[in-house]
C-alpha positions in Angstrom: -15.0 11.7 57.4 -14.5 14.4 54.7 -15.1 13.8 51.0 -11.4 13.9 50.4 -10.7 11.3 53.0 -13.4 9.0 51.7 -12.1 9.5 48.2 -8.6 8.5 49.3 -9.8 5.3 51.0 -12.0 4.0 48.2 -10.9 5.5 44.9 -7.6 6.1 43.1 -6.4 9.7 42.4 -7.7 9.5 38.8 -11.1 8.5 40.1 -11.1 11.4 42.6 -10.2 13.7 39.7 -13.2 12.3 37.8 -15.4 13.1 40.7 -14.1 16.7 40.9 -14.6 17.1 37.1 -18.1 15.9 37.5 -18.9 18.4 40.1 -17.3 21.3 38.1 -19.3 20.3 35.0 -22.5 20.0 37.0 -22.0 23.6 38.4 -21.1 24.8 34.9 -24.2 23.2 33.4 -26.5 25.0 35.8 -24.7 28.4 35.2 -24.9 28.0 31.4 -28.5 26.9 31.5 -29.5 30.0 33.5 -27.6 32.3 31.2 -28.9 30.6 28.0 -32.4 30.0 29.3 -32.7 26.8 27.3 -32.0 23.1 27.7 -31.4 22.8 24.0 -28.9 25.5 23.5 -25.6 24.2 21.9 -23.6 25.3 25.0 -25.9 23.5 27.4 -26.0 20.4 25.2 -22.2 20.3 25.0 -21.7 20.5 28.8 -24.5 18.1 29.3 -22.8 15.5 27.1 -19.5 16.0 28.9 -21.2 15.5 32.2 -23.0 12.4 30.9 -19.6 10.9 29.9 -18.2 11.6 33.4 -21.3 10.0 35.1 -21.0 6.9 32.9 -17.3 6.6 33.7 -18.0 6.9 37.4 -20.7 4.3 37.2 -18.2 1.9 35.5 -15.7 2.5 38.3 -18.3 1.9 41.0 -19.4 -1.3 39.2 -15.8 -2.4 39.1 -15.3 -1.7 42.8 -18.4 -3.8 43.8 -17.2 -6.9 41.9 
C-alpha cells in the first residue's frame, strides 16, 4: 500500500497535508543546516521550530485516533 493510500484510509486530507508539510520542512532543515553549518543559526532554528510544531500536531492527531 502506498503512503498516499494509507493516508487516505487513516487520516483526513488536512492530516495528510500536515504529513507532507512535515516532510518538506524536514528536508528544508537538512538543506539549511548544511548551508549554514550550524544548529544554532537563526534560519535553522526557525525551520526547526516549524517542524516541531508539525510534529506535535501530528502526535495530537495520532493520539486522537487511538482513543
